[in-house]
CHARMM-style PDB file with segment names, atoms N, HN, CA, C and O in Angstrom:
ATOM      1  N   MET     1      11.243 -78.411-114.323  1.00  0.00      PROA
ATOM      2  CA  MET     1      10.427 -79.463-114.917  1.00  0.00      PROA
ATOM      3  C   MET     1      11.270 -80.704-115.232  1.00  0.00      PROA
ATOM      4  O   MET     1      10.791 -81.831-115.106  1.00  0.00      PROA
ATOM      5  N   LYS     2      12.524 -80.495-115.640  1.00  0.00      PROA
ATOM      6  HN  LYS     2      12.914 -79.580-115.742  1.00  0.00      PROA
ATOM      7  CA  LYS     2      13.399 -81.618-115.966  1.00  0.00      PROA
ATOM      8  C   LYS     2      13.628 -82.505-114.737  1.00  0.00      PROA
ATOM      9  O   LYS     2      13.561 -83.730-114.839  1.00  0.00      PROA
ATOM     10  N   ASN     3      13.899 -81.895-113.575  1.00  0.00      PROA
ATOM     11  HN  ASN     3      13.953 -80.900-113.492  1.00  0.00      PROA
ATOM     12  CA  ASN     3      14.093 -82.668-112.346  1.00  0.00      PROA
ATOM     13  C   ASN     3      12.835 -83.431-111.966  1.00  0.00      PROA
ATOM     14  O   ASN     3      12.912 -84.569-111.503  1.00  0.00      PROA
ATOM     15  N   TYR     4      11.696 -82.822-112.156  1.00  0.00      PROA
ATOM     16  HN  TYR     4      11.634 -81.897-112.533  1.00  0.00      PROA
ATOM     17  CA  TYR     4      10.422 -83.459-111.848  1.00  0.00      PROA
ATOM     18  C   TYR     4      10.247 -84.734-112.675  1.00  0.00      PROA
ATOM     19  O   TYR     4       9.903 -85.784-112.132  1.00  0.00      PROA
ATOM     20  N   LEU     5      10.482 -84.644-113.973  1.00  0.00      PROA
ATOM     21  HN  LEU     5      10.762 -83.791-114.413  1.00  0.00      PROA
ATOM     22  CA  LEU     5      10.343 -85.810-114.849  1.00  0.00      PROA
ATOM     23  C   LEU     5      11.364 -86.888-114.506  1.00  0.00      PROA
ATOM     24  O   LEU     5      11.034 -88.073-114.518  1.00  0.00      PROA
ATOM     25  N   TRP     6      12.598 -86.495-114.201  1.00  0.00      PROA
ATOM     26  HN  TRP     6      12.866 -85.532-114.191  1.00  0.00      PROA
ATOM     27  CA  TRP     6      13.632 -87.450-113.821  1.00  0.00      PROA
ATOM     28  C   TRP     6      13.226 -88.192-112.542  1.00  0.00      PROA
ATOM     29  O   TRP     6      13.391 -89.408-112.444  1.00  0.00      PROA
ATOM     30  N   ASN     7      12.694 -87.449-111.566  1.00  0.00      PROA
ATOM     31  HN  ASN     7      12.559 -86.462-111.646  1.00  0.00      PROA
ATOM     32  CA  ASN     7      12.238 -88.065-110.317  1.00  0.00      PROA
ATOM     33  C   ASN     7      11.100 -89.048-110.559  1.00  0.00      PROA
ATOM     34  O   ASN     7      11.040 -90.092-109.910  1.00  0.00      PROA
ATOM     35  N   ILE     8      10.205 -88.734-111.475  1.00  0.00      PROA
ATOM     36  HN  ILE     8      10.254 -87.886-112.003  1.00  0.00      PROA
ATOM     37  CA  ILE     8       9.102 -89.641-111.821  1.00  0.00      PROA
ATOM     38  C   ILE     8       9.672 -90.927-112.424  1.00  0.00      PROA
ATOM     39  O   ILE     8       9.229 -92.020-112.071  1.00  0.00      PROA
ATOM     40  N   LEU     9      10.652 -90.809-113.330  1.00  0.00      PROA
ATOM     41  HN  LEU     9      11.011 -89.921-113.616  1.00  0.00      PROA
ATOM     42  CA  LEU     9      11.260 -91.989-113.954  1.00  0.00      PROA
ATOM     43  C   LEU     9      11.949 -92.875-112.910  1.00  0.00      PROA
ATOM     44  O   LEU     9      11.826 -94.099-112.957  1.00  0.00      PROA
ATOM     45  N   ILE    10      12.664 -92.266-111.981  1.00  0.00      PROA
ATOM     46  HN  ILE    10      12.764 -91.272-111.943  1.00  0.00      PROA
ATOM     47  CA  ILE    10      13.332 -93.045-110.933  1.00  0.00      PROA
ATOM     48  C   ILE    10      12.306 -93.740-110.051  1.00  0.00      PROA
ATOM     49  O   ILE    10      12.494 -94.900-109.682  1.00  0.00      PROA
ATOM     50  N   SER    11      11.229 -93.051-109.711  1.00  0.00      PROA
ATOM     51  HN  SER    11      11.076 -92.109-110.011  1.00  0.00      PROA
ATOM     52  CA  SER    11      10.209 -93.680-108.858  1.00  0.00      PROA
ATOM     53  C   SER    11       9.534 -94.842-109.577  1.00  0.00      PROA
ATOM     54  O   SER    11       9.203 -95.843-108.941  1.00  0.00      PROA
ATOM     55  N   LEU    12       9.323 -94.735-110.880  1.00  0.00      PROA
ATOM     56  HN  LEU    12       9.592 -93.922-111.396  1.00  0.00      PROA
ATOM     57  CA  LEU    12       8.760 -95.847-111.649  1.00  0.00      PROA
ATOM     58  C   LEU    12       9.736 -97.025-111.689  1.00  0.00      PROA
ATOM     59  O   LEU    12       9.332 -98.183-111.582  1.00  0.00      PROA
ATOM     60  N   ASP    13      11.013 -96.717-111.843  1.00  0.00      PROA
ATOM     61  HN  ASP    13      11.341 -95.776-111.930  1.00  0.00      PROA
ATOM     62  CA  ASP    13      12.060 -97.736-111.840  1.00  0.00      PROA
ATOM     63  C   ASP    13      12.048 -98.494-110.505  1.00  0.00      PROA
ATOM     64  O   ASP    13      12.099 -99.724-110.482  1.00  0.00      PROA
ATOM     65  N   GLN    14      11.979 -97.757-109.412  1.00  0.00      PROA
ATOM     66  HN  GLN    14      11.937 -96.758-109.431  1.00  0.00      PROA
ATOM     67  CA  GLN    14      11.946 -98.375-108.086  1.00  0.00      PROA
ATOM     68  C   GLN    14      10.659 -99.169-107.872  1.00  0.00      PROA
ATOM     69  O   GLN    14      10.680-100.214-107.221  1.00  0.00      PROA
ATOM     70  N   LEU    15       9.548 -98.689-108.407  1.00  0.00      PROA
ATOM     71  HN  LEU    15       9.531 -97.840-108.935  1.00  0.00      PROA
ATOM     72  CA  LEU    15       8.281 -99.409-108.295  1.00  0.00      PROA
ATOM     73  C   LEU    15       8.367-100.762-108.987  1.00  0.00      PROA
ATOM     74  O   LEU    15       7.948-101.776-108.429  1.00  0.00      PROA
ATOM     75  N   VAL    16       8.909-100.781-110.201  1.00  0.00      PROA
ATOM     76  HN  VAL    16       9.250 -99.957-110.655  1.00  0.00      PROA
ATOM     77  CA  VAL    16       9.041-102.048-110.930  1.00  0.00      PROA
ATOM     78  C   VAL    16       9.962-102.993-110.166  1.00  0.00      PROA
ATOM     79  O   VAL    16       9.675-104.187-110.074  1.00  0.00      PROA
ATOM     80  N   ASN    17      11.062-102.481-109.619  1.00  0.00      PROA
ATOM     81  HN  ASN    17      11.294-101.511-109.694  1.00  0.00      PROA
ATOM     82  CA  ASN    17      11.959-103.309-108.819  1.00  0.00      PROA
ATOM     83  C   ASN    17      11.216-103.892-107.619  1.00  0.00      PROA
ATOM     84  O   ASN    17      11.400-105.064-107.289  1.00  0.00      PROA
ATOM     85  N   THR    18      10.391-103.100-106.973  1.00  0.00      PROA
ATOM     86  HN  THR    18      10.242-102.149-107.241  1.00  0.00      PROA
ATOM     87  CA  THR    18       9.611-103.556-105.825  1.00  0.00      PROA
ATOM     88  C   THR    18       8.613-104.637-106.236  1.00  0.00      PROA
ATOM     89  O   THR    18       8.427-105.616-105.513  1.00  0.00      PROA
ATOM     90  N   LEU    19       7.975-104.465-107.385  1.00  0.00      PROA
ATOM     91  HN  LEU    19       8.126-103.669-107.972  1.00  0.00      PROA
ATOM     92  CA  LEU    19       7.017-105.458-107.867  1.00  0.00      PROA
ATOM     93  C   LEU    19       7.678-106.808-108.127  1.00  0.00      PROA
ATOM     94  O   LEU    19       7.021-107.847-108.075  1.00  0.00      PROA
ATOM     95  N   PHE    20       8.985-106.788-108.408  1.00  0.00      PROA
ATOM     96  HN  PHE    20       9.519-105.944-108.450  1.00  0.00      PROA
ATOM     97  CA  PHE    20       9.740-108.027-108.611  1.00  0.00      PROA
ATOM     98  C   PHE    20      10.507-108.421-107.345  1.00  0.00      PROA
ATOM     99  O   PHE    20      11.579-109.023-107.406  1.00  0.00      PROA
ATOM    100  N   ASN    21       9.925-108.062-106.201  1.00  0.00      PROA
ATOM    101  HN  ASN    21       9.054-107.573-106.151  1.00  0.00      PROA
ATOM    102  CA  ASN    21      10.418-108.439-104.877  1.00  0.00      PROA
ATOM    103  C   ASN    21      11.786-107.846-104.541  1.00  0.00      PROA
ATOM    104  O   ASN    21      12.573-108.456-103.817  1.00  0.00      PROA
ATOM    105  N   GLY    22      12.061-106.663-105.068  1.00  0.00      PROA
ATOM    106  HN  GLY    22      11.422-106.168-105.657  1.00  0.00      PROA
ATOM    107  CA  GLY    22      13.310-105.980-104.744  1.00  0.00      PROA
ATOM    108  C   GLY    22      13.101-104.944-103.658  1.00  0.00      PROA
ATOM    109  O   GLY    22      11.973-104.701-103.228  1.00  0.00      PROA
ATOM    110  N   ASP    23      14.182-104.338-103.218  1.00  0.00      PROA
ATOM    111  HN  ASP    23      15.098-104.535-103.567  1.00  0.00      PROA
ATOM    112  CA  ASP    23      14.127-103.274-102.225  1.00  0.00      PROA
ATOM    113  C   ASP    23      13.422-102.065-102.840  1.00  0.00      PROA
ATOM    114  O   ASP    23      13.781-101.642-103.939  1.00  0.00      PROA
ATOM    115  N   PRO    24      12.429-101.502-102.155  1.00  0.00      PROA
ATOM    116  CA  PRO    24      11.676-100.369-102.712  1.00  0.00      PROA
ATOM    117  C   PRO    24      12.502 -99.109-102.959  1.00  0.00      PROA
ATOM    118  O   PRO    24      12.058 -98.208-103.671  1.00  0.00      PROA
ATOM    119  N   ASP    25      13.687 -99.039-102.381  1.00  0.00      PROA
ATOM    120  HN  ASP    25      14.048 -99.771-101.803  1.00  0.00      PROA
ATOM    121  CA  ASP    25      14.511 -97.841-102.548  1.00  0.00      PROA
ATOM    122  C   ASP    25      15.695 -98.082-103.483  1.00  0.00      PROA
ATOM    123  O   ASP    25      16.635 -97.287-103.514  1.00  0.00      PROA
ATOM    124  N   GLU    26      15.652 -99.181-104.247  1.00  0.00      PROA
ATOM    125  HN  GLU    26      14.889 -99.827-104.222  1.00  0.00      PROA
ATOM    126  CA  GLU    26      16.749 -99.502-105.162  1.00  0.00      PROA
ATOM    127  C   GLU    26      16.226 -99.556-106.594  1.00  0.00      PROA
ATOM    128  O   GLU    26      15.103-100.001-106.832  1.00  0.00      PROA
ATOM    129  N   THR    27      17.029 -99.109-107.533  1.00  0.00      PROA
ATOM    130  HN  THR    27      17.941 -98.748-107.340  1.00  0.00      PROA
ATOM    131  CA  THR    27      16.625 -99.170-108.939  1.00  0.00      PROA
ATOM    132  C   THR    27      16.929-100.549-109.517  1.00  0.00      PROA
ATOM    133  O   THR    27      17.737-101.301-108.973  1.00  0.00      PROA
ATOM    134  N   ILE    28      16.284-100.860-110.603  1.00  0.00      PROA
ATOM    135  HN  ILE    28      15.627-100.250-111.046  1.00  0.00      PROA
ATOM    136  CA  ILE    28      16.505-102.130-111.288  1.00  0.00      PROA
ATOM    137  C   ILE    28      17.963-102.231-111.748  1.00  0.00      PROA
ATOM    138  O   ILE    28      18.579-103.289-111.622  1.00  0.00      PROA
ATOM    139  N   SER    29      18.505-101.155-112.269  1.00  0.00      PROA
ATOM    140  HN  SER    29      18.004-100.295-112.371  1.00  0.00      PROA
ATOM    141  CA  SER    29      19.888-101.171-112.764  1.00  0.00      PROA
ATOM    142  C   SER    29      20.883-101.468-111.653  1.00  0.00      PROA
ATOM    143  O   SER    29      21.857-102.190-111.867  1.00  0.00      PROA
ATOM    144  N   SER    30      20.646-100.920-110.476  1.00  0.00      PROA
ATOM    145  HN  SER    30      19.855-100.334-110.302  1.00  0.00      PROA
ATOM    146  CA  SER    30      21.517-101.201-109.335  1.00  0.00      PROA
ATOM    147  C   SER    30      21.442-102.677-108.970  1.00  0.00      PROA
ATOM    148  O   SER    30      22.467-103.320-108.740  1.00  0.00      PROA
ATOM    149  N   ARG    31      20.253-103.198-108.919  1.00  0.00      PROA
ATOM    150  HN  ARG    31      19.420-102.676-109.106  1.00  0.00      PROA
ATOM    151  CA  ARG    31      20.053-104.605-108.567  1.00  0.00      PROA
ATOM    152  C   ARG    31      20.722-105.535-109.589  1.00  0.00      PROA
ATOM    153  O   ARG    31      21.388-106.502-109.219  1.00  0.00      PROA
ATOM    154  N   MET    32      20.535-105.228-110.876  1.00  0.00      PROA
ATOM    155  HN  MET    32      19.994-104.443-111.177  1.00  0.00      PROA
ATOM    156  CA  MET    32      21.147-106.051-111.919  1.00  0.00      PROA
ATOM    157  C   MET    32      22.668-105.927-111.888  1.00  0.00      PROA
ATOM    158  O   MET    32      23.376-106.915-112.077  1.00  0.00      PROA
ATOM    159  N   GLY    33      23.171-104.712-111.651  1.00  0.00      PROA
ATOM    160  HN  GLY    33      22.596-103.909-111.497  1.00  0.00      PROA
ATOM    161  CA  GLY    33      24.608-104.505-111.574  1.00  0.00      PROA
ATOM    162  C   GLY    33      25.248-105.344-110.483  1.00  0.00      PROA
ATOM    163  O   GLY    33      26.339-105.881-110.671  1.00  0.00      PROA
ATOM    164  N   LYS    34      24.578-105.460-109.343  1.00  0.00      PROA
ATOM    165  HN  LYS    34      23.691-105.024-109.190  1.00  0.00      PROA
ATOM    166  CA  LYS    34      25.090-106.282-108.239  1.00  0.00      PROA
ATOM    167  C   LYS    34      25.113-107.751-108.632  1.00  0.00      PROA
ATOM    168  O   LYS    34      26.072-108.458-108.326  1.00  0.00      PROA
ATOM    169  N   HSD    35      24.068-108.218-109.306  1.00  0.00      PROA
ATOM    170  HN  HSD    35      23.288-107.643-109.555  1.00  0.00      PROA
ATOM    171  CA  HSD    35      24.025-109.611-109.748  1.00  0.00      PROA
ATOM    172  C   HSD    35      25.174-109.905-110.716  1.00  0.00      PROA
ATOM    173  O   HSD    35      25.821-110.948-110.614  1.00  0.00      PROA
ATOM    174  N   ILE    36      25.421-109.004-111.639  1.00  0.00      PROA
ATOM    175  HN  ILE    36      24.896-108.157-111.722  1.00  0.00      PROA
ATOM    176  CA  ILE    36      26.487-109.203-112.629  1.00  0.00      PROA
ATOM    177  C   ILE    36      27.847-109.173-111.954  1.00  0.00      PROA
ATOM    178  O   ILE    36      28.721-109.977-112.277  1.00  0.00      PROA
ATOM    179  N   ARG    37      28.029-108.251-111.017  1.00  0.00      PROA
ATOM    180  HN  ARG    37      27.318-107.598-110.755  1.00  0.00      PROA
ATOM    181  CA  ARG    37      29.286-108.169-110.273  1.00  0.00      PROA
ATOM    182  C   ARG    37      29.561-109.483-109.533  1.00  0.00      PROA
ATOM    183  O   ARG    37      30.715-109.862-109.331  1.00  0.00      PROA
ATOM    184  N   ASN    38      28.489-110.169-109.133  1.00  0.00      PROA
ATOM    185  HN  ASN    38      27.552-109.861-109.297  1.00  0.00      PROA
ATOM    186  CA  ASN    38      28.621-111.442-108.419  1.00  0.00      PROA
ATOM    187  C   ASN    38      28.672-112.645-109.351  1.00  0.00      PROA
ATOM    188  O   ASN    38      28.598-113.786-108.894  1.00  0.00      PROA
ATOM    189  N   GLY    39      28.798-112.399-110.660  1.00  0.00      PROA
ATOM    190  HN  GLY    39      28.857-111.472-111.030  1.00  0.00      PROA
ATOM    191  CA  GLY    39      29.018-113.487-111.608  1.00  0.00      PROA
ATOM    192  C   GLY    39      27.796-113.980-112.361  1.00  0.00      PROA
ATOM    193  O   GLY    39      27.901-114.958-113.101  1.00  0.00      PROA
ATOM    194  N   ASP    40      26.648-113.350-112.206  1.00  0.00      PROA
ATOM    195  HN  ASP    40      26.563-112.556-111.605  1.00  0.00      PROA
ATOM    196  CA  ASP    40      25.443-113.761-112.930  1.00  0.00      PROA
ATOM    197  C   ASP    40      25.594-113.407-114.405  1.00  0.00      PROA
ATOM    198  O   ASP    40      25.827-112.246-114.741  1.00  0.00      PROA
ATOM    199  N   LYS    41      25.464-114.387-115.282  1.00  0.00      PROA
ATOM    200  HN  LYS    41      25.274-115.330-115.010  1.00  0.00      PROA
ATOM    201  CA  LYS    41      25.584-114.139-116.723  1.00  0.00      PROA
ATOM    202  C   LYS    41      24.280-114.459-117.443  1.00  0.00      PROA
ATOM    203  O   LYS    41      24.295-114.758-118.637  1.00  0.00      PROA
ATOM    204  N   GLY    42      23.160-114.403-116.744  1.00  0.00      PROA
ATOM    205  HN  GLY    42      23.147-114.160-115.774  1.00  0.00      PROA
ATOM    206  CA  GLY    42      21.866-114.711-117.335  1.00  0.00      PROA
ATOM    207  C   GLY    42      21.246-113.518-118.039  1.00  0.00      PROA
ATOM    208  O   GLY    42      21.943-112.711-118.654  1.00  0.00      PROA
ATOM    209  N   TRP    43      19.931-113.416-117.940  1.00  0.00      PROA
ATOM    210  HN  TRP    43      19.365-114.071-117.440  1.00  0.00      PROA
ATOM    211  CA  TRP    43      19.189-112.363-118.643  1.00  0.00      PROA
ATOM    212  C   TRP    43      19.592-110.968-118.168  1.00  0.00      PROA
ATOM    213  O   TRP    43      19.520-110.010-118.937  1.00  0.00      PROA
ATOM    214  N   ARG    44      20.016-110.846-116.907  1.00  0.00      PROA
ATOM    215  HN  ARG    44      20.074-111.625-116.282  1.00  0.00      PROA
ATOM    216  CA  ARG    44      20.431-109.529-116.397  1.00  0.00      PROA
ATOM    217  C   ARG    44      21.647-109.031-117.160  1.00  0.00      PROA
ATOM    218  O   ARG    44      21.758-107.846-117.476  1.00  0.00      PROA
ATOM    219  N   TYR    45      22.558-109.954-117.452  1.00  0.00      PROA
ATOM    220  HN  TYR    45      22.468-110.916-117.195  1.00  0.00      PROA
ATOM    221  CA  TYR    45      23.764-109.614-118.202  1.00  0.00      PROA
ATOM    222  C   TYR    45      23.406-109.109-119.597  1.00  0.00      PROA
ATOM    223  O   TYR    45      23.962-108.118-120.072  1.00  0.00      PROA
ATOM    224  N   ALA    46      22.475-109.800-120.244  1.00  0.00      PROA
ATOM    225  HN  ALA    46      22.024-110.605-119.858  1.00  0.00      PROA
ATOM    226  CA  ALA    46      22.053-109.397-121.594  1.00  0.00      PROA
ATOM    227  C   ALA    46      21.398-108.020-121.566  1.00  0.00      PROA
ATOM    228  O   ALA    46      21.650-107.193-122.443  1.00  0.00      PROA
ATOM    229  N   LEU    47      20.561-107.773-120.566  1.00  0.00      PROA
ATOM    230  HN  LEU    47      20.356-108.445-119.854  1.00  0.00      PROA
ATOM    231  CA  LEU    47      19.895-106.476-120.473  1.00  0.00      PROA
ATOM    232  C   LEU    47      20.902-105.359-120.201  1.00  0.00      PROA
ATOM    233  O   LEU    47      20.807-104.277-120.781  1.00  0.00      PROA
ATOM    234  N   CYS    48      21.859-105.621-119.326  1.00  0.00      PROA
ATOM    235  HN  CYS    48      21.936-106.500-118.855  1.00  0.00      PROA
ATOM    236  CA  CYS    48      22.872-104.599-119.041  1.00  0.00      PROA
ATOM    237  C   CYS    48      23.759-104.332-120.250  1.00  0.00      PROA
ATOM    238  O   CYS    48      24.196-103.201-120.462  1.00  0.00      PROA
ATOM    239  N   LYS    49      24.030-105.374-121.048  1.00  0.00      PROA
ATOM    240  HN  LYS    49      23.675-106.293-120.876  1.00  0.00      PROA
ATOM    241  CA  LYS    49      24.789-105.170-122.277  1.00  0.00      PROA
ATOM    242  C   LYS    49      24.028-104.253-123.229  1.00  0.00      PROA
ATOM    243  O   LYS    49      24.624-103.398-123.885  1.00  0.00      PROA
ATOM    244  N   ALA    50      22.713-104.432-123.302  1.00  0.00      PROA
ATOM    245  HN  ALA    50      22.229-105.126-122.769  1.00  0.00      PROA
ATOM    246  CA  ALA    50      21.884-103.570-124.150  1.00  0.00      PROA
ATOM    247  C   ALA    50      21.898-102.135-123.618  1.00  0.00      PROA
ATOM    248  O   ALA    50      22.004-101.186-124.396  1.00  0.00      PROA
ATOM    249  N   LEU    51      21.792-101.974-122.304  1.00  0.00      PROA
ATOM    250  HN  LEU    51      21.706-102.744-121.672  1.00  0.00      PROA
ATOM    251  CA  LEU    51      21.839-100.636-121.713  1.00  0.00      PROA
ATOM    252  C   LEU    51      23.211 -99.990-121.910  1.00  0.00      PROA
ATOM    253  O   LEU    51      23.316 -98.770-122.037  1.00  0.00      PROA
ATOM    254  N   HSD    52      24.254-100.811-121.934  1.00  0.00      PROA
ATOM    255  HN  HSD    52      24.168-101.802-121.830  1.00  0.00      PROA
ATOM    256  CA  HSD    52      25.616-100.318-122.150  1.00  0.00      PROA
ATOM    257  C   HSD    52      25.725 -99.612-123.507  1.00  0.00      PROA
ATOM    258  O   HSD    52      26.484 -98.656-123.663  1.00  0.00      PROA
ATOM    259  N   TRP    53      24.967-100.095-124.465  1.00  0.00      PROA
ATOM    260  HN  TRP    53      24.350-100.872-124.337  1.00  0.00      PROA
ATOM    261  CA  TRP    53      24.959 -99.479-125.787  1.00  0.00      PROA
ATOM    262  C   TRP    53      24.439 -98.034-125.725  1.00  0.00      PROA
ATOM    263  O   TRP    53      24.878 -97.174-126.489  1.00  0.00      PROA
ATOM    264  N   LEU    54      23.500 -97.782-124.809  1.00  0.00      PROA
ATOM    265  HN  LEU    54      23.143 -98.480-124.189  1.00  0.00      PROA
ATOM    266  CA  LEU    54      22.934 -96.442-124.648  1.00  0.00      PROA
ATOM    267  C   LEU    54      23.731 -95.574-123.671  1.00  0.00      PROA
ATOM    268  O   LEU    54      23.865 -94.364-123.855  1.00  0.00      PROA
ATOM    269  N   ASP    55      24.257 -96.226-122.625  1.00  0.00      PROA
ATOM    270  HN  ASP    55      24.148 -97.208-122.475  1.00  0.00      PROA
ATOM    271  CA  ASP    55      24.978 -95.517-121.573  1.00  0.00      PROA
ATOM    272  C   ASP    55      26.101 -96.427-121.075  1.00  0.00      PROA
ATOM    273  O   ASP    55      25.848 -97.401-120.366  1.00  0.00      PROA
ATOM    274  N   LYS    56      27.323 -96.111-121.443  1.00  0.00      PROA
ATOM    275  HN  LYS    56      27.529 -95.320-122.018  1.00  0.00      PROA
ATOM    276  CA  LYS    56      28.473 -96.959-121.106  1.00  0.00      PROA
ATOM    277  C   LYS    56      28.495 -97.297-119.617  1.00  0.00      PROA
ATOM    278  O   LYS    56      28.399 -96.417-118.762  1.00  0.00      PROA
ATOM    279  N   ARG    57      28.627 -98.617-119.323  1.00  0.00      PROA
ATOM    280  HN  ARG    57      28.705 -99.332-120.018  1.00  0.00      PROA
ATOM    281  CA  ARG    57      28.714 -99.138-117.950  1.00  0.00      PROA
ATOM    282  C   ARG    57      27.520 -98.727-117.088  1.00  0.00      PROA
ATOM    283  O   ARG    57      27.680 -98.481-115.893  1.00  0.00      PROA
ATOM    284  N   HSD    58      26.329 -98.651-117.679  1.00  0.00      PROA
ATOM    285  HN  HSD    58      26.199 -98.851-118.651  1.00  0.00      PROA
ATOM    286  CA  HSD    58      25.139 -98.160-116.970  1.00  0.00      PROA
ATOM    287  C   HSD    58      24.880 -98.911-115.669  1.00  0.00      PROA
ATOM    288  O   HSD    58      24.740 -98.290-114.615  1.00  0.00      PROA
ATOM    289  N   CYS    59      24.815-100.232-115.729  1.00  0.00      PROA
ATOM    290  HN  CYS    59      24.929-100.737-116.585  1.00  0.00      PROA
ATOM    291  CA  CYS    59      24.491-101.010-114.527  1.00  0.00      PROA
ATOM    292  C   CYS    59      25.580-100.877-113.468  1.00  0.00      PROA
ATOM    293  O   CYS    59      25.284-100.760-112.279  1.00  0.00      PROA
ATOM    294  N   GLU    60      26.820-100.896-113.894  1.00  0.00      PROA
ATOM    295  HN  GLU    60      27.061-100.991-114.860  1.00  0.00      PROA
ATOM    296  CA  GLU    60      27.932-100.746-112.955  1.00  0.00      PROA
ATOM    297  C   GLU    60      27.881 -99.379-112.270  1.00  0.00      PROA
ATOM    298  O   GLU    60      28.074 -99.284-111.058  1.00  0.00      PROA
ATOM    299  N   LYS    61      27.624 -98.331-113.037  1.00  0.00      PROA
ATOM    300  HN  LYS    61      27.467 -98.408-114.022  1.00  0.00      PROA
ATOM    301  CA  LYS    61      27.560 -96.980-112.472  1.00  0.00      PROA
ATOM    302  C   LYS    61      26.330 -96.786-111.590  1.00  0.00      PROA
ATOM    303  O   LYS    61      26.313 -95.900-110.736  1.00  0.00      PROA
ATOM    304  N   SER    62      25.299 -97.611-111.792  1.00  0.00      PROA
ATOM    305  HN  SER    62      25.312 -98.331-112.485  1.00  0.00      PROA
ATOM    306  CA  SER    62      24.037 -97.451-111.065  1.00  0.00      PROA
ATOM    307  C   SER    62      24.001 -98.171-109.726  1.00  0.00      PROA
ATOM    308  O   SER    62      23.048 -98.007-108.964  1.00  0.00      PROA
ATOM    309  N   ILE    63      25.020 -98.962-109.429  1.00  0.00      PROA
ATOM    310  HN  ILE    63      25.794 -99.094-110.048  1.00  0.00      PROA
ATOM    311  CA  ILE    63      25.009 -99.737-108.180  1.00  0.00      PROA
ATOM    312  C   ILE    63      24.946 -98.797-106.976  1.00  0.00      PROA
ATOM    313  O   ILE    63      25.745 -97.871-106.834  1.00  0.00      PROA
ATOM    314  N   GLU    64      23.963 -99.075-106.118  1.00  0.00      PROA
ATOM    315  HN  GLU    64      23.315 -99.827-106.234  1.00  0.00      PROA
ATOM    316  CA  GLU    64      23.794 -98.336-104.871  1.00  0.00      PROA
ATOM    317  C   GLU    64      24.168 -99.293-103.742  1.00  0.00      PROA
ATOM    318  O   GLU    64      23.369-100.143-103.352  1.00  0.00      PROA
ATOM    319  N   GLU    65      25.381 -99.151-103.221  1.00  0.00      PROA
ATOM    320  HN  GLU    65      26.030 -98.460-103.537  1.00  0.00      PROA
ATOM    321  CA  GLU    65      25.870-100.074-102.196  1.00  0.00      PROA
ATOM    322  C   GLU    65      25.020-100.047-100.930  1.00  0.00      PROA
ATOM    323  O   GLU    65      24.896-101.060-100.242  1.00  0.00      PROA
ATOM    324  N   ASP    66      24.442 -98.905-100.625  1.00  0.00      PROA
ATOM    325  HN  ASP    66      24.542 -98.082-101.185  1.00  0.00      PROA
ATOM    326  CA  ASP    66      23.674 -98.781 -99.387  1.00  0.00      PROA
ATOM    327  C   ASP    66      22.202 -99.167 -99.543  1.00  0.00      PROA
ATOM    328  O   ASP    66      21.422 -99.017 -98.602  1.00  0.00      PROA
ATOM    329  N   GLU    67      21.820 -99.657-100.708  1.00  0.00      PROA
ATOM    330  HN  GLU    67      22.453 -99.780-101.472  1.00  0.00      PROA
ATOM    331  CA  GLU    67      20.435-100.082-100.959  1.00  0.00      PROA
ATOM    332  C   GLU    67      20.410-101.544-101.331  1.00  0.00      PROA
ATOM    333  O   GLU    67      21.423-102.105-101.750  1.00  0.00      PROA
ATOM    334  N   GLY    68      19.259-102.160-101.180  1.00  0.00      PROA
ATOM    335  HN  GLY    68      18.436-101.705-100.840  1.00  0.00      PROA
ATOM    336  CA  GLY    68      19.094-103.549-101.597  1.00  0.00      PROA
ATOM    337  C   GLY    68      19.034-104.494-100.416  1.00  0.00      PROA
ATOM    338  O   GLY    68      19.349-104.136 -99.281  1.00  0.00      PROA
ATOM    339  N   ARG    69      18.631-105.682-100.714  1.00  0.00      PROA
ATOM    340  HN  ARG    69      18.375-105.973-101.636  1.00  0.00      PROA
ATOM    341  CA  ARG    69      18.513-106.712 -99.692  1.00  0.00      PROA
ATOM    342  C   ARG    69      19.776-107.559 -99.687  1.00  0.00      PROA
ATOM    343  O   ARG    69      20.217-108.046-100.728  1.00  0.00      PROA
ATOM    344  N   GLU    70      20.345-107.725 -98.512  1.00  0.00      PROA
ATOM    345  HN  GLU    70      19.986-107.329 -97.667  1.00  0.00      PROA
ATOM    346  CA  GLU    70      21.604-108.466 -98.382  1.00  0.00      PROA
ATOM    347  C   GLU    70      21.466-109.933 -98.782  1.00  0.00      PROA
ATOM    348  O   GLU    70      22.407-110.512 -99.325  1.00  0.00      PROA
ATOM    349  N   ASN    71      20.324-110.534 -98.526  1.00  0.00      PROA
ATOM    350  HN  ASN    71      19.560-110.064 -98.085  1.00  0.00      PROA
ATOM    351  CA  ASN    71      20.165-111.961 -98.766  1.00  0.00      PROA
ATOM    352  C   ASN    71      19.485-112.273-100.093  1.00  0.00      PROA
ATOM    353  O   ASN    71      19.052-113.404-100.312  1.00  0.00      PROA
ATOM    354  N   GLU    72      19.388-111.296-100.970  1.00  0.00      PROA
ATOM    355  HN  GLU    72      19.740-110.377-100.791  1.00  0.00      PROA
ATOM    356  CA  GLU    72      18.720-111.514-102.256  1.00  0.00      PROA
ATOM    357  C   GLU    72      19.503-112.494-103.117  1.00  0.00      PROA
ATOM    358  O   GLU    72      20.734-112.470-103.146  1.00  0.00      PROA
ATOM    359  N   LYS    73      18.784-113.342-103.807  1.00  0.00      PROA
ATOM    360  HN  LYS    73      17.784-113.361-103.783  1.00  0.00      PROA
ATOM    361  CA  LYS    73      19.417-114.324-104.690  1.00  0.00      PROA
ATOM    362  C   LYS    73      19.000-114.107-106.108  1.00  0.00      PROA
ATOM    363  OT1 LYS    73      19.432-114.840-106.998  1.00  0.00      PROA
TER     364      LYS     73
END
């Protein structure tokens, strides 16, 4: 049951990322982590800092190099 619930949470995460014009197979945290790695210090940075409080380096650890759109801005 635990794996089932975790899979549901990940699919919801990917759905929200897709609704914001992201890759359907990438999580929001991965997408934000890539933006921060590339020097973005806007709202994504603030959100990742908040997530860091719950899970150290969450966005950095969540980066999926093989997912996402190469030309995303």
